[in-house]
N, C-alpha and C positions, 0 to 999 in steps of 0.2 A: 610277515615281517621278519620272523626268525630265519625263514628259508632265504629271503633276499639278503640278509646280513651274512649268513653262512656262505652263500654263493659268491658274494662280492669279496669276502675274506679269502676264500679258496682261490678265486681268480687273481687277486692281488698277490698272493703268495706264489702262485704258479708263474706269473709274469716276472716277478723279481728274480726267481731262480733261473728263468730262461735268459734274462738279460745278462747276468753275471757269469754264466758258464763259458761263453766264447772267449773272453779275455784270458781266463785261466788256461783254456785249451791252447790258445795261441802262444802263450808263454812256454807251455810244455813242448809244443812243436818246435819252436825256435831253439830251445835248450837241447832237445834231442838231435836236431840237425847239426848244431854246433858240436855236440859230442861225437857224432859220427864222422864229421869232417876232421876233428882233432885226432881221432883214433885211426883215420884213413880206412874206414870200414865201408867200402862201397856196397857190399852185399846187403848189409843191414840198413844202410841209408836208402837203397832202392826199395827194399821190402817195406820200410817205414813209410816212404812216400806213397807207394802203391796202396798200402792198407788204409791210409788216410785220404786217398784220392787227391793227391797233390802233385804238382809239377814244379820243377826247378824254376821254370820261367815265371810262374805265378807267385812264388814266394821269395825270389831272389832280392827284390827291392825292399821287402819288409823285414828281412832278418839280418842282424848284425851280430857278430861274435867278437867280443872284446873290442868293440868300437870299429870293427872292420867289416867290409862286406864279405860274402862267402868266398869269392875267388881270392881276395887279398889274404883272408884268414888261412885258406888252404895253402897258398903259396908260402906264407910265413911259417906254417907248421910243417911244411914239406909233405903234405898229403897229396901224393901224385895220383893215386887211383880215383879218389873222390873229386879232386880238382879237374882231372881229365874228363871225368863223366860230366861235370857241370859245364865245362867248355864245350863239349859236344852237344849238350842239350840247350844251351843258351843261344840267342841269336848272335849273328856276326857283329851287329851293331853294339850290343852290350859288351861282348868280348873286346871289341876294339876300344870302347870307352874305358875299359878297365885294364888295358894292356900295360899302361905305364905303372899301375899300382902293383902288378905282379912281377915287374922286371927285377926286383930285388930278391925274389924267391928262388925256388928250385928250377933248374934248367929244363927238366922234362915238361914242366907246366908252361914255361916260356915258349918252348918249341911247339907244344900243342896249341897254344893261343895264337902264335904267329901263323901256324898252318891253317887254323880255322879262319883267321881274318883274311889271309891271302887266297883262300880257295873260293 
């Protein structure tokens, strides 16, 4: 009886710790990506994505920085290097859908987005 109670308690504790971990990790990933875009640090962003086995295409829809998607945020902050990297990695369809949101940002990103859509 003691062994059964002990085993069920350990299992319950293990299961609750496993369930809560991904949410905290997702928040840290989003915050880190937003910080790299704001700092326009392409090298560290690439390294971070690679070490966490992530791709821009897979996280683009799920991350917002200050209520904006990643391309719009990069455009507003003038982050040319990270914005250009994201434009190259995203599909033409996604870039075309976000073209109007980055029109008010920096000219190099607008040019890169237009080139990506038209190619």
